[in-house]
CHARMM-style PDB file with segment names, atoms N, HN, CA, C and O in Angstrom:
ATOM      1  N   UNK     1       0.829  -1.072  -0.001  1.00  0.00      PROA
ATOM      2  CA  UNK     1      -0.054   0.057  -0.072  1.00  0.00      PROA
ATOM      3  C   UNK     1       0.862   1.289   0.051  1.00  0.00      PROA
ATOM      4  O   UNK     1       1.870   1.353   0.755  1.00  0.00      PROA
ATOM      5  N   UNK     2       0.402   2.178  -0.674  1.00  0.00      PROA
ATOM      6  HN  UNK     2      -0.416   2.126  -1.246  1.00  0.00      PROA
ATOM      7  CA  UNK     2       1.200   3.262  -1.028  1.00  0.00      PROA
ATOM      8  C   UNK     2       1.050   4.194   0.537  1.00  0.00      PROA
ATOM      9  O   UNK     2       2.105   4.645   0.986  1.00  0.00      PROA
ATOM     10  N   UNK     3       0.096   4.388   1.115  1.00  0.00      PROA
ATOM     11  HN  UNK     3      -0.760   4.023   0.751  1.00  0.00      PROA
ATOM     12  CA  UNK     3      -0.194   4.879   2.379  1.00  0.00      PROA
ATOM     13  C   UNK     3       0.833   4.611   3.434  1.00  0.00      PROA
ATOM     14  O   UNK     3       1.426   5.463   4.095  1.00  0.00      PROA
ATOM     15  N   UNK     4       0.981   3.115   3.511  1.00  0.00      PROA
ATOM     16  HN  UNK     4       0.499   2.423   2.974  1.00  0.00      PROA
ATOM     17  CA  UNK     4       1.947   2.646   4.593  1.00  0.00      PROA
ATOM     18  C   UNK     4       3.194   2.828   4.244  1.00  0.00      PROA
ATOM     19  O   UNK     4       4.030   2.988   5.133  1.00  0.00      PROA
ATOM     20  N   UNK     5       3.545   2.839   2.976  1.00  0.00      PROA
ATOM     21  HN  UNK     5       2.865   2.709   2.254  1.00  0.00      PROA
ATOM     22  CA  UNK     5       5.115   3.323   2.544  1.00  0.00      PROA
ATOM     23  C   UNK     5       5.470   4.747   2.900  1.00  0.00      PROA
ATOM     24  O   UNK     5       6.570   5.115   3.310  1.00  0.00      PROA
ATOM     25  N   UNK     6       4.336   5.555   2.681  1.00  0.00      PROA
ATOM     26  HN  UNK     6       3.442   5.256   2.348  1.00  0.00      PROA
ATOM     27  CA  UNK     6       4.485   6.948   3.143  1.00  0.00      PROA
ATOM     28  C   UNK     6       4.823   7.086   4.520  1.00  0.00      PROA
ATOM     29  O   UNK     6       5.776   7.702   4.998  1.00  0.00      PROA
ATOM     30  N   UNK     7       3.829   6.366   5.168  1.00  0.00      PROA
ATOM     31  HN  UNK     7       3.055   5.865   4.780  1.00  0.00      PROA
ATOM     32  CA  UNK     7       3.841   6.473   6.947  1.00  0.00      PROA
ATOM     33  C   UNK     7       5.220   6.021   7.133  1.00  0.00      PROA
ATOM     34  O   UNK     7       5.939   6.811   7.744  1.00  0.00      PROA
ATOM     35  N   UNK     8       5.770   4.880   6.725  1.00  0.00      PROA
ATOM     36  HN  UNK     8       5.186   4.238   6.228  1.00  0.00      PROA
ATOM     37  CA  UNK     8       7.070   4.506   7.243  1.00  0.00      PROA
ATOM     38  C   UNK     8       8.303   5.251   6.875  1.00  0.00      PROA
ATOM     39  O   UNK     8       9.334   5.287   7.548  1.00  0.00      PROA
ATOM     40  N   UNK     9       8.069   5.897   5.628  1.00  0.00      PROA
ATOM     41  HN  UNK     9       7.232   5.868   5.082  1.00  0.00      PROA
ATOM     42  CA  UNK     9       9.211   6.696   5.374  1.00  0.00      PROA
ATOM     43  C   UNK     9       9.068   8.075   6.309  1.00  0.00      PROA
ATOM     44  O   UNK     9      10.087   8.684   6.635  1.00  0.00      PROA
ATOM     45  N   UNK    10       7.916   8.469   6.665  1.00  0.00      PROA
ATOM     46  HN  UNK    10       7.089   7.974   6.400  1.00  0.00      PROA
ATOM     47  CA  UNK    10       7.549   9.734   7.553  1.00  0.00      PROA
ATOM     48  C   UNK    10       8.353   9.252   8.861  1.00  0.00      PROA
ATOM     49  O   UNK    10       9.175  10.009   9.377  1.00  0.00      PROA
ATOM     50  N   UNK    11       8.110   8.057   9.347  1.00  0.00      PROA
ATOM     51  HN  UNK    11       7.442   7.442   8.927  1.00  0.00      PROA
ATOM     52  CA  UNK    11       8.519   7.483  10.466  1.00  0.00      PROA
ATOM     53  C   UNK    11       9.959   7.808  10.716  1.00  0.00      PROA
ATOM     54  O   UNK    11      10.417   8.474  11.645  1.00  0.00      PROA
ATOM     55  N   UNK    12      10.584   7.236   9.748  1.00  0.00      PROA
ATOM     56  HN  UNK    12      10.212   6.695   8.994  1.00  0.00      PROA
ATOM     57  CA  UNK    12      11.962   6.943   9.503  1.00  0.00      PROA
ATOM     58  C   UNK    12      12.773   8.432   9.296  1.00  0.00      PROA
ATOM     59  O   UNK    12      13.991   8.490   9.469  1.00  0.00      PROA
ATOM     60  N   UNK    13      12.149   9.364   8.994  1.00  0.00      PROA
ATOM     61  HN  UNK    13      11.160   9.317   8.854  1.00  0.00      PROA
ATOM     62  CA  UNK    13      12.677  10.852   8.740  1.00  0.00      PROA
ATOM     63  C   UNK    13      13.293  11.370  10.090  1.00  0.00      PROA
ATOM     64  O   UNK    13      12.704  11.267  11.166  1.00  0.00      PROA
ATOM     65  N   UNK    14      14.486  11.914   9.938  1.00  0.00      PROA
ATOM     66  HN  UNK    14      14.964  11.998   9.063  1.00  0.00      PROA
ATOM     67  CA  UNK    14      15.070  12.479  11.075  1.00  0.00      PROA
ATOM     68  C   UNK    14      14.519  13.737  11.416  1.00  0.00      PROA
ATOM     69  O   UNK    14      14.488  14.617  10.556  1.00  0.00      PROA
ATOM     70  N   UNK    15      14.053  13.955  12.627  1.00  0.00      PROA
ATOM     71  HN  UNK    15      14.079  13.240  13.326  1.00  0.00      PROA
ATOM     72  CA  UNK    15      13.460  15.261  13.060  1.00  0.00      PROA
ATOM     73  C   UNK    15      14.295  16.337  13.844  1.00  0.00      PROA
ATOM     74  O   UNK    15      13.726  17.264  14.421  1.00  0.00      PROA
ATOM     75  N   UNK    16      15.614  16.194  13.849  1.00  0.00      PROA
ATOM     76  HN  UNK    16      16.076  15.441  13.381  1.00  0.00      PROA
ATOM     77  CA  UNK    16      16.286  17.001  14.650  1.00  0.00      PROA
ATOM     78  C   UNK    16      16.908  18.101  13.465  1.00  0.00      PROA
ATOM     79  O   UNK    16      17.216  17.842  12.302  1.00  0.00      PROA
ATOM     80  N   UNK    17      16.974  19.368  14.164  1.00  0.00      PROA
ATOM     81  HN  UNK    17      16.724  19.579  15.109  1.00  0.00      PROA
ATOM     82  CA  UNK    17      17.489  20.563  13.469  1.00  0.00      PROA
ATOM     83  C   UNK    17      16.255  20.967  12.357  1.00  0.00      PROA
ATOM     84  O   UNK    17      16.481  21.229  11.176  1.00  0.00      PROA
ATOM     85  N   UNK    18      15.073  20.963  12.908  1.00  0.00      PROA
ATOM     86  HN  UNK    18      14.890  20.751  13.868  1.00  0.00      PROA
ATOM     87  CA  UNK    18      13.943  21.369  12.012  1.00  0.00      PROA
ATOM     88  C   UNK    18      13.624  22.873  12.541  1.00  0.00      PROA
ATOM     89  O   UNK    18      13.631  23.212  13.725  1.00  0.00      PROA
ATOM     90  N   UNK    19      13.325  23.760  11.354  1.00  0.00      PROA
ATOM     91  HN  UNK    19      13.319  23.484  10.392  1.00  0.00      PROA
ATOM     92  CA  UNK    19      12.906  25.056  11.612  1.00  0.00      PROA
ATOM     93  C   UNK    19      11.346  24.830  12.081  1.00  0.00      PROA
ATOM     94  O   UNK    19      10.770  23.756  11.908  1.00  0.00      PROA
ATOM     95  N   UNK    20      10.726  25.993  12.707  1.00  0.00      PROA
ATOM     96  HN  UNK    20      11.195  26.866  12.848  1.00  0.00      PROA
ATOM     97  CA  UNK    20       9.508  25.824  12.825  1.00  0.00      PROA
ATOM     98  C   UNK    20       8.542  25.512  11.772  1.00  0.00      PROA
ATOM     99  O   UNK    20       7.524  24.828  11.871  1.00  0.00      PROA
ATOM    100  N   UNK    21       9.017  26.119  10.747  1.00  0.00      PROA
ATOM    101  HN  UNK    21       9.844  26.674  10.667  1.00  0.00      PROA
ATOM    102  CA  UNK    21       7.932  25.867   9.618  1.00  0.00      PROA
ATOM    103  C   UNK    21       8.034  24.491   9.003  1.00  0.00      PROA
ATOM    104  O   UNK    21       7.038  23.976   8.496  1.00  0.00      PROA
ATOM    105  N   UNK    22       8.994  23.988   9.026  1.00  0.00      PROA
ATOM    106  HN  UNK    22       9.803  24.407   9.438  1.00  0.00      PROA
ATOM    107  CA  UNK    22       9.412  22.414   8.963  1.00  0.00      PROA
ATOM    108  C   UNK    22       8.511  21.327   9.856  1.00  0.00      PROA
ATOM    109  O   UNK    22       8.000  20.286   9.444  1.00  0.00      PROA
ATOM    110  N   UNK    23       8.472  21.870  11.165  1.00  0.00      PROA
ATOM    111  HN  UNK    23       8.886  22.716  11.500  1.00  0.00      PROA
ATOM    112  CA  UNK    23       7.590  21.223  12.214  1.00  0.00      PROA
ATOM    113  C   UNK    23       6.382  21.370  11.872  1.00  0.00      PROA
ATOM    114  O   UNK    23       5.713  20.338  11.910  1.00  0.00      PROA
ATOM    115  N   UNK    24       5.681  22.642  11.431  1.00  0.00      PROA
ATOM    116  HN  UNK    24       6.225  23.480  11.400  1.00  0.00      PROA
ATOM    117  CA  UNK    24       4.385  22.647  11.258  1.00  0.00      PROA
ATOM    118  C   UNK    24       3.829  21.902   9.798  1.00  0.00      PROA
ATOM    119  O   UNK    24       2.678  21.506   9.611  1.00  0.00      PROA
ATOM    120  N   UNK    25       4.860  21.835   8.917  1.00  0.00      PROA
ATOM    121  HN  UNK    25       5.794  22.157   9.069  1.00  0.00      PROA
ATOM    122  CA  UNK    25       4.623  21.033   7.802  1.00  0.00      PROA
ATOM    123  C   UNK    25       4.580  19.382   7.987  1.00  0.00      PROA
ATOM    124  O   UNK    25       3.838  18.594   7.400  1.00  0.00      PROA
ATOM    125  N   UNK    26       5.480  19.133   8.865  1.00  0.00      PROA
ATOM    126  HN  UNK    26       6.082  19.773   9.341  1.00  0.00      PROA
ATOM    127  CA  UNK    26       5.529  17.587   9.368  1.00  0.00      PROA
ATOM    128  C   UNK    26       4.355  17.183  10.152  1.00  0.00      PROA
ATOM    129  O   UNK    26       3.876  16.050  10.091  1.00  0.00      PROA
ATOM    130  N   UNK    27       3.862  18.210  10.952  1.00  0.00      PROA
ATOM    131  HN  UNK    27       4.251  19.130  11.001  1.00  0.00      PROA
ATOM    132  CA  UNK    27       2.810  18.121  11.673  1.00  0.00      PROA
ATOM    133  C   UNK    27       1.401  17.881  10.810  1.00  0.00      PROA
ATOM    134  O   UNK    27       0.592  17.045  11.213  1.00  0.00      PROA
ATOM    135  N   UNK    28       1.196  18.515   9.824  1.00  0.00      PROA
ATOM    136  HN  UNK    28       1.853  19.194   9.496  1.00  0.00      PROA
ATOM    137  CA  UNK    28       0.172  18.538   8.871  1.00  0.00      PROA
ATOM    138  C   UNK    28       0.230  17.261   8.150  1.00  0.00      PROA
ATOM    139  O   UNK    28      -0.789  16.592   7.979  1.00  0.00      PROA
ATOM    140  N   UNK    29       1.404  16.890   7.714  1.00  0.00      PROA
ATOM    141  HN  UNK    29       2.232  17.434   7.853  1.00  0.00      PROA
ATOM    142  CA  UNK    29       1.709  15.839   7.024  1.00  0.00      PROA
ATOM    143  C   UNK    29       1.294  14.387   7.823  1.00  0.00      PROA
ATOM    144  O   UNK    29       0.718  13.425   7.316  1.00  0.00      PROA
ATOM    145  N   UNK    30       1.660  14.497   8.912  1.00  0.00      PROA
ATOM    146  HN  UNK    30       2.128  15.279   9.324  1.00  0.00      PROA
ATOM    147  CA  UNK    30       1.356  13.244   9.967  1.00  0.00      PROA
ATOM    148  C   UNK    30      -0.144  13.171   9.943  1.00  0.00      PROA
ATOM    149  O   UNK    30      -0.765  12.133   9.713  1.00  0.00      PROA
ATOM    150  N   UNK    31      -0.769  14.517  10.231  1.00  0.00      PROA
ATOM    151  HN  UNK    31      -0.265  15.360  10.417  1.00  0.00      PROA
ATOM    152  CA  UNK    31      -2.394  14.441  10.586  1.00  0.00      PROA
ATOM    153  C   UNK    31      -3.125  13.910   9.267  1.00  0.00      PROA
ATOM    154  O   UNK    31      -4.150  13.231   9.329  1.00  0.00      PROA
ATOM    155  N   UNK    32      -2.484  14.292   8.019  1.00  0.00      PROA
ATOM    156  HN  UNK    32      -1.651  14.843   7.968  1.00  0.00      PROA
ATOM    157  CA  UNK    32      -3.195  13.745   6.582  1.00  0.00      PROA
ATOM    158  C   UNK    32      -2.928  12.365   6.403  1.00  0.00      PROA
ATOM    159  O   UNK    32      -3.748  11.672   5.801  1.00  0.00      PROA
ATOM    160  N   UNK    33      -1.880  11.884   6.855  1.00  0.00      PROA
ATOM    161  HN  UNK    33      -1.214  12.448   7.344  1.00  0.00      PROA
ATOM    162  CA  UNK    33      -1.461  10.252   6.788  1.00  0.00      PROA
ATOM    163  C   UNK    33      -2.302   9.690   7.726  1.00  0.00      PROA
ATOM    164  O   UNK    33      -2.853   8.650   7.367  1.00  0.00      PROA
ATOM    165  N   UNK    34      -2.574  10.145   8.952  1.00  0.00      PROA
ATOM    166  HN  UNK    34      -2.127  10.991   9.244  1.00  0.00      PROA
ATOM    167  CA  UNK    34      -3.526   9.291   9.978  1.00  0.00      PROA
ATOM    168  C   UNK    34      -5.022   9.392   9.386  1.00  0.00      PROA
ATOM    169  O   UNK    34      -5.737   8.393   9.458  1.00  0.00      PROA
ATOM    170  N   UNK    35      -5.410  10.342   8.919  1.00  0.00      PROA
ATOM    171  HN  UNK    35      -4.829  11.153   8.861  1.00  0.00      PROA
ATOM    172  CA  UNK    35      -6.851  10.623   8.332  1.00  0.00      PROA
ATOM    173  C   UNK    35      -7.001   9.366   7.336  1.00  0.00      PROA
ATOM    174  O   UNK    35      -7.883   8.510   7.402  1.00  0.00      PROA
ATOM    175  N   UNK    36      -5.967   9.436   6.414  1.00  0.00      PROA
ATOM    176  HN  UNK    36      -5.250  10.132   6.361  1.00  0.00      PROA
ATOM    177  CA  UNK    36      -6.049   8.733   5.101  1.00  0.00      PROA
ATOM    178  C   UNK    36      -5.996   7.243   5.419  1.00  0.00      PROA
ATOM    179  O   UNK    36      -6.688   6.466   4.761  1.00  0.00      PROA
ATOM    180  N   UNK    37      -5.235   6.828   6.363  1.00  0.00      PROA
ATOM    181  HN  UNK    37      -4.673   7.459   6.897  1.00  0.00      PROA
ATOM    182  CA  UNK    37      -5.167   5.477   7.037  1.00  0.00      PROA
ATOM    183  C   UNK    37      -6.301   4.979   7.639  1.00  0.00      PROA
ATOM    184  O   UNK    37      -6.708   3.824   7.514  1.00  0.00      PROA
ATOM    185  N   UNK    38      -6.901   6.006   8.408  1.00  0.00      PROA
ATOM    186  HN  UNK    38      -6.571   6.945   8.509  1.00  0.00      PROA
ATOM    187  CA  UNK    38      -8.203   5.761   9.181  1.00  0.00      PROA
ATOM    188  C   UNK    38      -9.271   5.522   8.084  1.00  0.00      PROA
ATOM    189  O   UNK    38     -10.217   4.810   8.423  1.00  0.00      PROA
ATOM    190  N   UNK    39      -9.264   5.971   6.920  1.00  0.00      PROA
ATOM    191  HN  UNK    39      -8.495   6.548   6.644  1.00  0.00      PROA
ATOM    192  CA  UNK    39     -10.169   5.802   6.314  1.00  0.00      PROA
ATOM    193  C   UNK    39     -10.326   4.373   5.595  1.00  0.00      PROA
ATOM    194  O   UNK    39     -11.409   3.966   5.174  1.00  0.00      PROA
ATOM    195  N   UNK    40      -9.093   3.645   5.501  1.00  0.00      PROA
ATOM    196  HN  UNK    40      -8.214   3.976   5.843  1.00  0.00      PROA
ATOM    197  CA  UNK    40      -9.011   2.429   4.782  1.00  0.00      PROA
ATOM    198  C   UNK    40      -9.190   1.577   6.076  1.00  0.00      PROA
ATOM    199  O   UNK    40      -9.803   0.520   5.927  1.00  0.00      PROA
ATOM    200  N   UNK    41      -8.758   1.876   7.273  1.00  0.00      PROA
ATOM    201  HN  UNK    41      -8.260   2.734   7.394  1.00  0.00      PROA
ATOM    202  CA  UNK    41      -9.023   1.100   8.664  1.00  0.00      PROA
ATOM    203  C   UNK    41     -10.295   0.783   8.916  1.00  0.00      PROA
ATOM    204  O   UNK    41     -10.577  -0.347   9.311  1.00  0.00      PROA
ATOM    205  N   UNK    42     -11.302   1.801   8.708  1.00  0.00      PROA
ATOM    206  HN  UNK    42     -11.073   2.719   8.386  1.00  0.00      PROA
ATOM    207  CA  UNK    42     -12.558   1.733   8.753  1.00  0.00      PROA
ATOM    208  C   UNK    42     -13.174   0.663   7.948  1.00  0.00      PROA
ATOM    209  O   UNK    42     -14.131   0.119   8.501  1.00  0.00      PROA
ATOM    210  N   UNK    43     -12.829   0.187   6.666  1.00  0.00      PROA
ATOM    211  HN  UNK    43     -12.052   0.628   6.217  1.00  0.00      PROA
ATOM    212  CA  UNK    43     -13.198  -0.726   5.758  1.00  0.00      PROA
ATOM    213  C   UNK    43     -12.629  -2.062   6.267  1.00  0.00      PROA
ATOM    214  O   UNK    43     -13.358  -3.048   6.372  1.00  0.00      PROA
ATOM    215  N   UNK    44     -11.531  -2.084   6.531  1.00  0.00      PROA
ATOM    216  HN  UNK    44     -10.939  -1.283   6.446  1.00  0.00      PROA
ATOM    217  CA  UNK    44     -10.541  -3.348   6.780  1.00  0.00      PROA
ATOM    218  C   UNK    44     -10.492  -3.852   7.910  1.00  0.00      PROA
ATOM    219  O   UNK    44     -10.606  -5.067   8.068  1.00  0.00      PROA
ATOM    220  N   UNK    45     -10.280  -2.863   9.072  1.00  0.00      PROA
ATOM    221  HN  UNK    45     -10.187  -1.876   8.944  1.00  0.00      PROA
ATOM    222  CA  UNK    45     -10.366  -3.375  10.385  1.00  0.00      PROA
ATOM    223  C   UNK    45      -8.983  -4.090  10.765  1.00  0.00      PROA
ATOM    224  O   UNK    45      -8.888  -4.818  11.754  1.00  0.00      PROA
ATOM    225  N   UNK    46      -7.922  -3.821   9.899  1.00  0.00      PROA
ATOM    226  HN  UNK    46      -7.999  -3.229   9.096  1.00  0.00      PROA
ATOM    227  CA  UNK    46      -6.601  -4.247   9.905  1.00  0.00      PROA
ATOM    228  C   UNK    46      -5.747  -3.766  11.098  1.00  0.00      PROA
ATOM    229  O   UNK    46      -5.402  -2.584  11.117  1.00  0.00      PROA
ATOM    230  N   UNK    47      -5.363  -4.645  12.147  1.00  0.00      PROA
ATOM    231  HN  UNK    47      -5.643  -5.605  12.131  1.00  0.00      PROA
ATOM    232  CA  UNK    47      -4.570  -4.278  13.199  1.00  0.00      PROA
ATOM    233  C   UNK    47      -3.263  -3.483  12.861  1.00  0.00      PROA
ATOM    234  O   UNK    47      -2.816  -2.552  13.533  1.00  0.00      PROA
ATOM    235  N   UNK    48      -2.749  -3.971  11.770  1.00  0.00      PROA
ATOM    236  HN  UNK    48      -3.112  -4.727  11.224  1.00  0.00      PROA
ATOM    237  CA  UNK    48      -1.408  -3.499  11.460  1.00  0.00      PROA
ATOM    238  C   UNK    48      -1.515  -1.970  11.151  1.00  0.00      PROA
ATOM    239  O   UNK    48      -0.631  -1.172  11.462  1.00  0.00      PROA
ATOM    240  N   UNK    49      -2.750  -1.610  10.472  1.00  0.00      PROA
ATOM    241  HN  UNK    49      -3.468  -2.259  10.220  1.00  0.00      PROA
ATOM    242  CA  UNK    49      -2.964  -0.027  10.040  1.00  0.00      PROA
ATOM    243  C   UNK    49      -3.203   0.554  11.379  1.00  0.00      PROA
ATOM    244  O   UNK    49      -2.651   1.651  11.459  1.00  0.00      PROA
ATOM    245  N   UNK    50      -3.840   0.206  12.484  1.00  0.00      PROA
ATOM    246  HN  UNK    50      -4.288  -0.686  12.419  1.00  0.00      PROA
ATOM    247  CA  UNK    50      -3.817   0.744  13.699  1.00  0.00      PROA
ATOM    248  C   UNK    50      -2.611   1.136  14.259  1.00  0.00      PROA
ATOM    249  O   UNK    50      -2.403   2.253  14.734  1.00  0.00      PROA
ATOM    250  N   UNK    51      -1.573  -0.054  14.192  1.00  0.00      PROA
ATOM    251  HN  UNK    51      -1.742  -0.961  13.806  1.00  0.00      PROA
ATOM    252  CA  UNK    51      -0.527   0.204  14.911  1.00  0.00      PROA
ATOM    253  C   UNK    51       0.337   1.252  14.074  1.00  0.00      PROA
ATOM    254  O   UNK    51       0.993   2.004  14.795  1.00  0.00      PROA
ATOM    255  N   UNK    52       0.464   1.442  12.795  1.00  0.00      PROA
ATOM    256  HN  UNK    52      -0.069   0.831  12.210  1.00  0.00      PROA
ATOM    257  CA  UNK    52       0.775   2.259  12.141  1.00  0.00      PROA
ATOM    258  C   UNK    52       0.077   3.897  12.487  1.00  0.00      PROA
ATOM    259  O   UNK    52       0.700   4.958  12.515  1.00  0.00      PROA
ATOM    260  N   UNK    53      -0.917   3.749  12.649  1.00  0.00      PROA
ATOM    261  HN  UNK    53      -1.422   2.887  12.626  1.00  0.00      PROA
ATOM    262  CA  UNK    53      -1.485   4.991  13.093  1.00  0.00      PROA
ATOM    263  C   UNK    53      -1.148   5.612  14.375  1.00  0.00      PROA
ATOM    264  O   UNK    53      -1.058   6.834  14.493  1.00  0.00      PROA
ATOM    265  N   UNK    54      -0.950   4.740  15.397  1.00  0.00      PROA
ATOM    266  HN  UNK    54      -1.023   3.747  15.302  1.00  0.00      PROA
ATOM    267  CA  UNK    54      -0.334   5.032  16.815  1.00  0.00      PROA
ATOM    268  C   UNK    54       0.831   5.474  16.878  1.00  0.00      PROA
ATOM    269  O   UNK    54       1.225   6.277  17.723  1.00  0.00      PROA
ATOM    270  N   UNK    55       1.576   4.924  15.870  1.00  0.00      PROA
ATOM    271  HN  UNK    55       1.256   4.271  15.184  1.00  0.00      PROA
ATOM    272  CA  UNK    55       3.077   5.370  15.772  1.00  0.00      PROA
ATOM    273  C   UNK    55       3.163   6.584  15.190  1.00  0.00      PROA
ATOM    274  O   UNK    55       4.077   7.337  15.526  1.00  0.00      PROA
ATOM    275  N   UNK    56       2.265   6.953  14.268  1.00  0.00      PROA
ATOM    276  HN  UNK    56       1.522   6.341  13.995  1.00  0.00      PROA
ATOM    277  CA  UNK    56       2.536   8.474  13.472  1.00  0.00      PROA
ATOM    278  C   UNK    56       1.896   9.269  14.554  1.00  0.00      PROA
ATOM    279  O   UNK    56       2.474  10.309  14.869  1.00  0.00      PROA
ATOM    280  N   UNK    57       0.784   8.947  15.182  1.00  0.00      PROA
ATOM    281  HN  UNK    57       0.315   8.102  14.926  1.00  0.00      PROA
ATOM    282  CA  UNK    57       0.193  10.054  16.327  1.00  0.00      PROA
ATOM    283  C   UNK    57       1.290  10.436  17.397  1.00  0.00      PROA
ATOM    284  O   UNK    57       1.484  11.607  17.724  1.00  0.00      PROA
ATOM    285  N   UNK    58       2.025   9.321  17.946  1.00  0.00      PROA
ATOM    286  HN  UNK    58       1.868   8.370  17.680  1.00  0.00      PROA
ATOM    287  CA  UNK    58       3.000   9.541  18.851  1.00  0.00      PROA
ATOM    288  C   UNK    58       4.076  10.514  18.235  1.00  0.00      PROA
ATOM    289  O   UNK    58       4.426  11.458  18.944  1.00  0.00      PROA
ATOM    290  N   UNK    59       4.547  10.396  17.174  1.00  0.00      PROA
ATOM    291  HN  UNK    59       4.262   9.630  16.599  1.00  0.00      PROA
ATOM    292  CA  UNK    59       5.496  11.350  16.534  1.00  0.00      PROA
ATOM    293  C   UNK    59       4.920  12.731  16.417  1.00  0.00      PROA
ATOM    294  O   UNK    59       5.586  13.733  16.680  1.00  0.00      PROA
ATOM    295  N   UNK    60       3.478  12.771  15.957  1.00  0.00      PROA
ATOM    296  HN  UNK    60       2.938  11.957  15.743  1.00  0.00      PROA
ATOM    297  CA  UNK    60       2.821  13.986  15.560  1.00  0.00      PROA
ATOM    298  C   UNK    60       2.799  14.611  16.988  1.00  0.00      PROA
ATOM    299  O   UNK    60       2.994  15.825  17.054  1.00  0.00      PROA
ATOM    300  N   UNK    61       2.601  13.972  18.042  1.00  0.00      PROA
ATOM    301  HN  UNK    61       2.443  12.986  17.989  1.00  0.00      PROA
ATOM    302  CA  UNK    61       2.516  14.899  19.348  1.00  0.00      PROA
ATOM    303  C   UNK    61       3.960  15.194  19.832  1.00  0.00      PROA
ATOM    304  O   UNK    61       4.075  16.151  20.598  1.00  0.00      PROA
ATOM    305  N   UNK    62       4.832  14.657  19.567  1.00  0.00      PROA
ATOM    306  HN  UNK    62       4.739  13.880  18.945  1.00  0.00      PROA
ATOM    307  CA  UNK    62       6.256  14.966  20.076  1.00  0.00      PROA
ATOM    308  C   UNK    62       6.583  16.266  19.174  1.00  0.00      PROA
ATOM    309  O   UNK    62       7.188  17.165  19.758  1.00  0.00      PROA
ATOM    310  N   UNK    63       6.274  16.455  17.904  1.00  0.00      PROA
ATOM    311  HN  UNK    63       5.783  15.725  17.429  1.00  0.00      PROA
ATOM    312  CA  UNK    63       6.686  17.515  16.819  1.00  0.00      PROA
ATOM    313  C   UNK    63       5.612  18.664  17.792  1.00  0.00      PROA
ATOM    314  O   UNK    63       6.129  19.656  18.306  1.00  0.00      PROA
ATOM    315  N   UNK    64       4.376  18.431  17.922  1.00  0.00      PROA
ATOM    316  HN  UNK    64       3.956  17.626  17.504  1.00  0.00      PROA
ATOM    317  CA  UNK    64       3.742  19.475  18.450  1.00  0.00      PROA
ATOM    318  C   UNK    64       3.949  19.892  19.711  1.00  0.00      PROA
ATOM    319  O   UNK    64       3.575  21.025  20.015  1.00  0.00      PROA
ATOM    320  N   UNK    65       4.526  19.130  20.585  1.00  0.00      PROA
ATOM    321  HN  UNK    65       4.830  18.210  20.338  1.00  0.00      PROA
ATOM    322  CA  UNK    65       4.862  19.521  22.048  1.00  0.00      PROA
ATOM    323  C   UNK    65       6.214  20.583  21.744  1.00  0.00      PROA
ATOM    324  O   UNK    65       6.449  21.571  22.439  1.00  0.00      PROA
ATOM    325  N   UNK    66       6.905  20.222  20.747  1.00  0.00      PROA
ATOM    326  HN  UNK    66       6.714  19.420  20.182  1.00  0.00      PROA
ATOM    327  CA  UNK    66       8.051  21.071  20.741  1.00  0.00      PROA
ATOM    328  C   UNK    66       7.863  22.259  20.074  1.00  0.00      PROA
ATOM    329  O   UNK    66       8.703  23.158  20.113  1.00  0.00      PROA
ATOM    330  N   UNK    67       6.495  22.364  19.270  1.00  0.00      PROA
ATOM    331  HN  UNK    67       5.812  21.634  19.239  1.00  0.00      PROA
ATOM    332  CA  UNK    67       5.893  23.786  18.639  1.00  0.00      PROA
ATOM    333  C   UNK    67       5.415  24.394  19.713  1.00  0.00      PROA
ATOM    334  O   UNK    67       5.759  25.573  19.808  1.00  0.00      PROA
ATOM    335  N   UNK    68       4.729  23.976  20.562  1.00  0.00      PROA
ATOM    336  HN  UNK    68       4.450  23.019  20.485  1.00  0.00      PROA
ATOM    337  CA  UNK    68       4.042  24.695  21.658  1.00  0.00      PROA
ATOM    338  C   UNK    68       4.929  25.329  22.704  1.00  0.00      PROA
ATOM    339  O   UNK    68       4.787  26.440  23.215  1.00  0.00      PROA
ATOM    340  N   UNK    69       5.917  24.385  22.945  1.00  0.00      PROA
ATOM    341  HN  UNK    69       6.033  23.483  22.530  1.00  0.00      PROA
ATOM    342  CA  UNK    69       6.796  25.074  24.085  1.00  0.00      PROA
ATOM    343  C   UNK    69       6.552  24.480  25.302  1.00  0.00      PROA
ATOM    344  O   UNK    69       5.568  23.744  25.382  1.00  0.00      PROA
ATOM    345  N   UNK    70       7.270  24.657  26.292  1.00  0.00      PROA
ATOM    346  HN  UNK    70       8.069  25.255  26.227  1.00  0.00      PROA
ATOM    347  CA  UNK    70       7.187  24.286  27.926  1.00  0.00      PROA
ATOM    348  C   UNK    70       6.258  25.384  28.426  1.00  0.00      PROA
ATOM    349  O   UNK    70       6.368  26.569  28.113  1.00  0.00      PROA
ATOM    350  N   UNK    71       5.194  24.795  29.355  1.00  0.00      PROA
ATOM    351  HN  UNK    71       5.105  23.832  29.609  1.00  0.00      PROA
ATOM    352  CA  UNK    71       4.435  25.585  29.893  1.00  0.00      PROA
ATOM    353  C   UNK    71       5.231  26.490  30.956  1.00  0.00      PROA
ATOM    354  O   UNK    71       6.289  26.113  31.460  1.00  0.00      PROA
ATOM    355  N   UNK    72       4.598  27.763  31.257  1.00  0.00      PROA
ATOM    356  HN  UNK    72       3.738  28.069  30.848  1.00  0.00      PROA
ATOM    357  CA  UNK    72       5.513  28.574  32.054  1.00  0.00      PROA
ATOM    358  C   UNK    72       5.055  28.600  33.349  1.00  0.00      PROA
ATOM    359  O   UNK    72       5.318  29.601  34.015  1.00  0.00      PROA
ATOM    360  N   UNK    73       4.345  27.591  33.907  1.00  0.00      PROA
ATOM    361  HN  UNK    73       4.132  26.777  33.366  1.00  0.00      PROA
ATOM    362  CA  UNK    73       3.826  27.412  35.293  1.00  0.00      PROA
ATOM    363  C   UNK    73       4.852  26.700  36.377  1.00  0.00      PROA
ATOM    364  OT1 UNK    73       4.494  26.519  37.540  1.00  0.00      PROA
TER     365      UNK     73
END
């Protein structure tokens, strides 16, 4: 599947030394991939797709945490 290949390529990318705009773009790409895989998952109920979505979401959360910064409390 092309979606799984894109997702695995996204996961293997190095995320260090990214600019803010790179992080925003990566976050949006991850969201688009998760939503596309979710549409396929709804039809097939394949557990491998769920695992891919979980790992993409975890990476997306790390990127977004870096974008939002540390709370000042």
